[in-house]
C-alpha positions as CSV (number, residue, x, y, z in Angstrom):
1,X,66.9,-157.8,-61.1
2,X,67.0,-155.1,-63.6
3,X,69.3,-152.2,-63.5
4,X,70.4,-149.9,-66.1
5,X,73.8,-149.1,-64.2
6,X,74.4,-153.0,-65.7
7,X,74.3,-151.7,-68.7
8,X,76.1,-148.0,-69.1
9,X,78.8,-147.5,-71.7
10,X,82.0,-146.2,-70.1
11,X,82.5,-142.5,-70.3
12,X,85.9,-142.8,-73.0
13,X,86.8,-138.8,-72.6
14,X,87.0,-139.7,-68.5
15,X,88.9,-143.0,-69.3
16,X,91.5,-142.1,-71.6
17,X,91.7,-138.0,-70.5
18,X,91.2,-138.0,-67.2
19,X,88.0,-135.5,-67.4
20,X,84.4,-134.8,-67.7
21,X,82.9,-134.6,-71.1
22,X,80.0,-132.3,-71.5
23,X,77.1,-135.8,-72.3
24,X,79.0,-137.4,-68.3
25,X,75.8,-138.2,-66.3
26,X,73.2,-138.6,-68.7
27,X,73.1,-142.5,-68.3
28,X,73.4,-142.3,-64.8
29,X,70.6,-139.6,-65.1
30,X,68.2,-141.2,-67.4
31,X,68.6,-144.3,-64.6
32,X,67.7,-142.1,-62.0
33,X,64.3,-140.7,-63.4
34,X,63.6,-144.9,-64.8
35,X,64.0,-145.3,-60.6
36,X,61.5,-142.7,-60.1
37,X,65.0,-140.3,-58.6
38,X,63.4,-137.3,-60.6
39,X,65.1,-133.8,-58.5
40,X,68.3,-136.5,-58.3
41,X,68.3,-137.3,-62.3
42,X,68.1,-133.1,-62.6
43,X,71.5,-132.9,-59.6
44,X,73.3,-135.4,-62.2
45,X,72.3,-133.7,-65.4
46,X,70.6,-130.4,-65.6
47,X,69.7,-130.2,-69.0
48,X,68.0,-133.7,-69.1
49,X,64.1,-132.4,-68.7
50,X,64.8,-130.3,-72.0
51,X,66.4,-133.0,-73.4
52,X,63.3,-135.6,-73.3
53,X,60.9,-132.1,-74.3
54,X,63.3,-131.3,-77.5
55,X,63.3,-135.3,-78.3
56,X,59.4,-135.5,-77.4
57,X,59.4,-132.7,-79.9
58,X,61.1,-133.7,-82.4
59,X,59.6,-137.2,-82.4
60,X,55.6,-135.8,-83.0
61,X,57.2,-133.6,-85.9
62,X,58.0,-136.9,-87.3
63,X,54.6,-137.4,-87.5
64,X,52.9,-133.7,-88.0
65,X,54.1,-131.1,-89.4
66,X,53.4,-127.3,-88.4
67,X,54.4,-123.5,-89.7
68,X,57.0,-122.2,-87.3
69,X,58.4,-126.2,-86.4
70,X,61.7,-125.1,-87.4
71,X,62.0,-122.4,-84.9
72,X,61.0,-124.0,-81.9
73,X,63.6,-127.3,-83.3
74,X,66.1,-124.1,-83.4
75,X,65.0,-122.9,-79.6
76,X,65.5,-125.9,-78.6
77,X,67.9,-126.8,-80.0
78,X,70.0,-123.4,-78.5
79,X,68.6,-123.9,-75.1
80,X,70.3,-127.5,-74.5
81,X,73.8,-125.9,-75.5
82,X,73.5,-123.2,-73.5
83,X,72.5,-125.3,-69.9
84,X,74.7,-128.4,-71.0
85,X,77.6,-126.2,-71.5
86,X,76.4,-123.7,-68.3
87,X,76.2,-126.8,-66.0
88,X,79.1,-128.4,-67.8
89,X,81.5,-125.3,-66.6
90,X,80.0,-125.6,-63.3
91,X,80.8,-128.9,-62.7
92,X,84.3,-128.2,-63.5
93,X,85.2,-125.3,-61.8
94,X,83.6,-126.9,-58.5
95,X,85.7,-129.9,-58.5
96,X,89.2,-128.0,-58.9
97,X,88.2,-126.1,-56.0
């Protein structure tokens, strides 16, 4: 049976430096979504749904242009960065206790 985990790339930061990177958990989160585990996907990588929204908007924007698209892109980007950094800080602070 097909398992997304069979095709995941290892985190080189974790492998060589010994700590998680800002993207650790993203692949596993996508695999959880593909398996229908939506809450577990959010717990694994909290920015997963805003990244999906951002990606969907970027793909939509390839085919359709409209006024204010750059502002929307900018804010979606900022929101994603904030969520990624905050969740990373929380993950690091809870794992080192």
